[in-house]
C-alpha positions in Angstrom: 20.9 -53.2 15.8 19.0 -51.9 18.9 16.8 -54.1 21.1 14.3 -51.7 22.7 12.5 -52.0 26.0 14.1 -55.3 27.2 13.5 -56.7 30.6 16.8 -56.7 32.4 16.4 -59.4 35.0 13.9 -62.1 34.3 14.6 -64.1 37.5 13.3 -61.4 39.8 10.4 -59.9 37.8 12.4 -56.7 37.4 10.6 -53.5 36.5 13.7 -52.0 34.8 13.7 -51.7 31.0 16.7 -51.2 28.8 17.6 -50.4 25.2 20.5 -52.6 24.1 22.7 -51.7 21.2 24.3 -54.7 19.4 27.2 -54.8 16.9 28.1 -58.1 15.4 26.0 -59.8 18.1 27.9 -58.2 21.0 26.4 -55.7 23.5 27.9 -52.3 22.8 25.8 -50.2 25.2 22.9 -50.5 27.7 20.8 -47.5 28.6 17.5 -47.0 30.3 14.6 -47.4 27.8 12.8 -44.4 26.6 9.8 -46.4 25.7 6.4 -45.5 27.2 5.6 -47.5 30.4 2.6 -48.7 28.4 4.7 -50.2 25.7 4.9 -54.0 26.0 8.4 -55.1 27.0 10.5 -57.8 25.5 12.4 -60.6 27.3 15.8 -61.9 26.2 16.6 -65.5 27.1 19.0 -68.3 26.1 17.8 -70.0 23.0 16.0 -73.4 23.1 17.6 -76.7 22.3 16.4 -80.1 21.1 18.8 -82.5 22.8 16.9 -85.6 21.5 14.6 -85.6 18.4 14.1 -88.0 15.6 14.5 -86.2 12.2 13.6 -88.9 9.7 10.4 -90.0 11.6 8.9 -86.5 12.0 5.3 -86.0 10.8 4.9 -89.5 9.4 1.3 -89.5 10.6 0.6 -85.8 10.0 2.3 -85.0 6.8 -0.9 -85.7 4.7 1.1 -86.6 1.7 -0.7 -87.3 -1.6 0.7 -90.7 -2.2 2.8 -89.7 -5.2 6.0 -91.6 -5.9 8.1 -88.8 -4.3 5.8 -88.2 -1.3 4.4 -91.6 0.0 1.1 -91.9 1.9 1.4 -93.1 5.4 -2.2 -92.8 6.5 -2.7 -96.6 6.8 0.0 -96.6 9.6 -2.0 -94.7 12.2 -2.0 -96.4 15.6 -4.7 -98.8 16.6 -3.4 -100.1 19.9 -0.9 -97.3 20.5 1.6 -99.8 21.8 5.4 -99.6 21.6 5.6 -102.8 19.5 3.0 -101.5 17.1 4.9 -98.2 16.8 8.1 -100.2 16.0 6.3 -102.3 13.4 4.5 -99.5 11.7 7.7 -97.3 11.6 9.5 -100.2 9.9 6.8 -100.3 7.3 7.1 -96.5 6.9 10.8 -96.8 6.3 10.2 -99.0 3.3 8.5 -96.0 1.6 11.1 -93.4 2.3 12.2 -91.3 -0.6 14.8 -88.5 -0.7 12.1 -85.9 -1.4 9.9 -87.1 1.4 12.7 -87.2 4.0 13.9 -83.7 3.0 10.4 -82.1 3.1 9.5 -83.6 6.5 12.9 -82.9 7.9 12.9 -79.3 6.7 9.4 -78.8 8.1 10.7 -79.9 11.5 13.8 -77.7 11.4 11.8 -74.6 10.2 9.2 -75.1 12.8 11.8 -75.6 15.5 13.6 -72.3 14.5 10.4 -70.3 14.7 9.8 -71.8 18.2 13.2 -70.4 19.3 15.5 -73.5 18.8 19.0 -72.9 17.6 20.6 -76.3 18.3 19.4 -79.8 17.7 20.7 -83.4 18.1 18.8 -85.1 15.3 18.6 -88.9 15.2 18.6 -90.6 11.8 18.0 -94.4 11.7 20.4 -96.5 9.7 19.5 -100.2 9.1 19.0 -102.8 6.4 15.8 -101.1 5.2 16.9 -97.5 5.0 20.6 -97.9 4.3 22.2 -94.5 4.6 19.4 -92.6 2.9 18.2 -90.8 6.1 21.8 -89.8 6.8 22.5 -88.3 3.4 19.3 -86.3 3.5 20.2 -85.1 7.0 23.6 -83.9 5.8 21.8 -81.8 3.1 19.5 -80.4 5.8 22.5 -79.6 8.0 24.1 -77.6 5.2 20.9 -75.8 4.1 20.0 -74.7 7.6 23.5 -74.0 8.9 22.9 -70.2 8.8 20.0 -70.6 11.3 20.8 -73.5 13.6 23.4 -76.0 14.6 22.3 -79.5 13.6 24.2 -82.3 15.2 23.5 -85.6 13.4 23.3 -88.8 15.5 23.7 -92.0 13.5 21.2 -94.2 15.3 20.5 -97.9 15.5 16.8 -98.3 16.5 16.8 -102.0 15.6 19.0 -104.8 17.0 22.6 -104.9 15.9 23.6 -108.1 17.7 20.5 -110.3 17.4 17.8 -111.2 15.0 18.4 -112.2 11.3 19.2 -108.6 10.4 21.5 -107.6 13.3 24.8 -108.1 11.5 23.6 -106.2 8.4 22.3 -103.4 10.6 25.7 -103.1 12.3 27.6 -103.2 9.0 25.6 -100.4 7.6 26.4 -98.2 10.6 30.1 -99.1 10.4 30.1 -98.1 6.8 28.3 -94.8 7.5 30.7 -93.9 10.3 33.7 -94.4 7.9 32.2 -92.8 4.8 30.5 -89.8 6.4 32.9 -89.3 9.3 33.0 -85.5 9.0 29.2 -85.1 9.2 28.2 -87.3 12.1 28.4 -85.9 15.6 27.1 -88.7 17.7 26.4 -92.4 17.7 23.2 -93.8 19.3 21.9 -97.3 19.9 18.9 -99.0 21.6 20.3 -101.9 23.7 17.0 -102.9 25.1 15.6 -104.0 21.7 18.1 -106.9 21.5 16.7 -110.3 22.2 18.9 -111.2 25.1 20.8 -109.4 27.9 24.0 -110.7 26.5 23.2 -109.1 23.1 22.3 -105.8 24.9 25.7 -105.8 26.6 27.4 -106.5 23.2 25.4 -103.6 21.8 26.7 -101.2 24.5 30.3 -102.5 24.2 30.3 -102.0 20.4 28.8 -98.5 20.7 31.4 -97.3 23.3 34.3 -98.7 21.2 33.0 -97.0 18.0 32.4 -93.7 19.7 35.9 -93.6 21.0 37.4 -94.7 17.7 35.5 -92.0 15.7 35.6 -89.3 18.5 31.8 -89.1 18.7 29.3 -88.3 21.4 27.4 -91.3 22.7 23.7 -91.6 23.1 21.8 -94.6 24.4 18.0 -95.3 24.5 17.9 -97.3 27.7 15.7 -99.2 30.2 12.3 -98.5 28.5 10.2 -100.5 30.9 8.4 -100.2 34.2 9.4 -103.6 35.4 10.8 -103.5 38.9 14.3 -104.8 39.2 13.5 -106.4 42.6 10.9 -108.6 40.9 13.3 -109.9 38.3 17.0 -109.9 38.9 17.6 -110.1 35.1 15.8 -106.7 34.9 18.6 -104.8 36.5 18.7 -101.5 34.7 21.2 -101.4 31.9 22.2 -98.0 33.1 24.5 -99.7 35.6 26.1 -101.7 32.8 26.7 -98.6 30.8 28.6 -97.0 33.6 30.6 -100.1 34.3 31.5 -100.6 30.6 32.4 -97.0 30.1 34.9 -97.3 33.0 36.3 -100.6 31.5 36.9 -98.7 28.3 38.5 -95.8 30.3 36.2 -93.3 28.7 37.1 -90.5 31.2 40.8 -91.0 30.4 40.6 -91.6 26.6 37.7 -89.5 25.3 37.9 -85.9 24.3 36.7 -83.7 27.1 33.8 -82.4 25.0 32.5 -85.9 24.3 29.3 -86.6 26.4 27.2 -89.7 27.1 23.5 -89.2 27.0 21.0 -91.7 28.5 17.5 -91.2 27.2 14.1 -92.5 28.5 15.4 -94.7 31.4 11.8 -95.0 32.6 12.8 -98.0 34.8 14.7 -95.7 37.0 11.4 -94.3 38.2 10.7 -97.8 39.7 13.9 -97.8 41.9 13.8 -97.1 45.6 15.5 -94.0 46.9 18.5 -95.9 48.3 19.0 -97.5 44.9 18.9 -94.2 43.1 21.3 -92.6 45.6 23.7 -95.5 45.1 23.5 -95.1 41.3 24.1 -91.3 41.5 27.1 -91.8 43.8 28.6 -94.3 41.3 28.1 -91.9 38.4 29.5 -89.0 40.3 32.6 -90.9 41.5 33.2 -92.1 37.9 33.6 -88.5 36.7 31.9 -89.6 33.5 30.1 -86.8 31.6 26.7 -88.6 31.8 23.5 -86.7 31.1 20.0 -88.0 31.5 17.5 -86.7 29.0 13.9 -87.0 30.1 11.3 -87.5 27.3 8.1 -87.3 29.3 5.5 -86.7 26.6 6.7 -89.8 24.7 7.3 -91.9 27.8 3.8 -91.2 29.3 2.2 -92.0 26.0 4.0 -95.4 25.7 4.3 -96.5 29.3 1.5 -97.8 31.6 -0.5 -99.8 29.1 -3.2 -102.2 30.5 -1.7 -105.4 31.8 -3.0 -108.9 31.4 -5.1 -108.7 34.6 -8.5 -107.5 33.3 -9.6 -106.8 36.8 -7.2 -103.8 37.0 -7.4 -102.3 33.5 -7.4 -98.8 35.0 -4.1 -99.3 36.8 -1.8 -97.6 34.4 1.3 -96.0 36.0 2.7 -93.2 34.0 6.5 -93.8 34.2 9.1 -91.2 33.3 12.3 -90.1 34.9 11.7 -87.3 37.4 14.4 -85.0 36.0 14.0 -82.1 38.5 14.5 -84.4 41.5 17.4 -86.1 39.8 19.1 -82.8 39.4 18.3 -81.3 42.8 18.3 -84.3 45.1 20.8 -86.6 43.5 23.2 -84.1 41.9 22.9 -85.7 38.4 23.0 -83.8 35.1 19.7 -83.8 33.2 17.5 -82.0 30.7 14.3 -82.5 28.8 13.7 -83.4 25.1 10.7 -83.8 22.8 11.8 -87.2 21.2 9.2 -87.5 18.5 6.7 -85.4 16.6 3.7 -86.6 14.6 4.6 -90.3 14.5 3.4 -93.5 16.2 5.7 -93.0 19.2 4.2 -89.6 19.9 1.4 -88.7 17.6 0.5 -85.5 19.4 2.1 -82.1 20.1 4.0 -79.5 18.1 7.5 -80.3 19.3 7.8 -77.0 21.0 10.5 -77.3 23.8 8.9 -74.4 25.7 5.5 -76.1 25.7 7.3 -79.2 26.9 8.7 -77.2 29.8 5.2 -75.9 30.6 3.7 -79.4 30.5 6.5 -80.6 32.8 5.1 -78.4 35.6 2.1 -80.7 35.8 3.9 -83.9 34.9 6.5 -83.5 37.6 4.3 -81.5 40.0 6.8 -78.7 40.3 5.0 -75.4 40.5 7.3 -73.0 42.3 9.1 -70.0 40.7 12.4 -71.8 41.2 11.0 -74.8 39.4 10.0 -72.7 36.4 13.5 -71.4 36.2 14.9 -74.9 36.3 12.5 -76.2 33.7 13.5 -73.4 31.3 17.1 -74.3 31.9 16.3 -77.9 31.0 15.2 -77.0 27.5 18.0 -74.4 26.9 21.4 -74.3 28.6 21.3 -77.8 30.2 20.1 -79.3 27.0 23.0 -77.7 25.1 25.5 -79.0 27.6 24.1 -82.5 27.4 24.9 -82.7 23.7 28.4 -81.2 24.1 27.7 -77.7 22.7 28.5 -75.7 25.9 26.3 -73.2 27.6 24.5 -70.3 26.0 24.3 -67.0 27.8 23.4 -67.6 31.5 20.0 -66.4 32.6 20.2 -63.1 34.3 21.0 -59.4 33.8 22.5 -58.3 30.5 26.0 -56.8 30.6 28.2 -54.9 28.2 30.5 -57.0 26.1 28.3 -60.1 26.2 27.6 -61.9 23.0 23.8 -62.0 22.4 23.7 -63.4 18.9 21.5 -66.4 18.8 19.5 -65.4 21.9 15.7 -65.9 22.0 13.7 -62.6 22.1 10.2 -62.9 23.4 7.7 -60.2 22.7 4.4 -59.2 24.4 1.1 -58.1 22.9 -0.3 -54.7 23.8 -4.0 -55.5 23.3 -6.3 -58.2 22.3 -8.9 -56.9 19.9 -12.4 -58.4 19.9 -15.3 -57.6 17.6 -17.8 -55.1 19.0 -21.5 -55.4 19.2 -23.4 -54.4 16.0 -22.8 -50.7 15.1 -20.0 -50.5 17.8 -16.2 -50.3 17.4 -14.0 -53.2 18.3 -13.2 -54.0 22.0 -9.5 -53.7 23.0 -8.4 -55.5 26.1 -4.9 -55.0 27.6 -2.9 -58.2 27.3 -1.2 -59.8 30.3 2.5 -59.1 30.1 5.2 -61.8 30.5 7.9 -60.2 32.7 9.7 -63.2 34.2 10.7 -66.8 33.6 7.7 -68.1 35.5 5.4 -66.2 33.1 7.2 -67.7 30.1 7.1 -71.3 31.4 3.6 -71.3 32.9 2.1 -69.5 29.9 4.4 -69.9 26.8 4.1 -67.2 24.2 2.9 -68.1 20.7 5.6 -68.7 18.1 4.9 -65.5 16.3 6.0 -63.6 19.5 9.4 -65.3 19.4 12.5 -64.4 17.3 16.2 -65.1 17.3 18.7 -62.3 17.6 20.9 -62.5 14.6 
């Protein structure tokens, strides 16, 4: 296989073009391209990664199912207030309608779309509780097998609902314990949502239980945490649970007991955006000193949609802070490990968007107000290599010049159009306008190429 006219160094807008010969995915030779200077070049980059996406809830609002027994209709569950509590309630109602055929179809649509967008690795959350049982998990295992030749699907057994409070907490916990034992070889991570518990004591029990189970079953750990914009200084009981996670991981001696590849991911954590600089610095120092493999996953599109709803004060209904972790600053200024994820596609938690990680990186330029060339390079890293490291898969090929001997299988190849053709005036030929070429990472992040210009090197 020969990749023709490939840009050699996307970090410095290089003018050099190369033809790269591959054998079994490894670079055999690199030689100057013989293509015409007018031929649109290609760019070779690390593949994209979904470090945090919900598989069973994908496209609930946009699947347009017919309402047949196999493919239930969810159209009555569209948001009216758009609130988090409404999303939880409507999703619970949706779960009562799940069927194996419905879950497989929506899940396969998400995986297929992700692959065409350039994704080769995914941490997929599947909710297990007294309503769903293990159905979402068994369907996810089928999808993992059926898509194994295209992408790596890491299944996260996930407790969205309480497991230490409410009338169903104990049943929810028992179902997950059963799943961890019966499907041990297919589950890669355990996830919970401590903040949905009805008391702080129950939240801490949730965290304790998850840490112990992850160590017992040798799983990665993933917490949805601190999904609020309440300032800890206003209410001492609102101290971010992130601190408690670090403390309890140390009590359980995670760094000494866990396998080196086992990571801890903390998603959302919108409350951290309310902390003062000194508090964030202290937190980062505690995490660094602990030597725990903690990674923060920012989920800005979902967070911004859910956070900042109008408060009770009708005089300030336009005061709606948009809270989400500032991942670039956490990486650069605090030395923390972080990346970006999509979270949801086509459901009440995030009804908009295509789930494209590269589009997410582009939106992040405005969300985080990071518009330099170096920022673009970091944002791409946040949806590729940094995302892979967060879920324990290691790094893909580093961004930079291609070298002989490197393994390129699974890399994302981005093409460029030569011309845009427009219809001409009556009795005239069509108009051909030369397309702008993407030659560097900033071009890719600031102006993501369409999916039909992306392919995976196989």
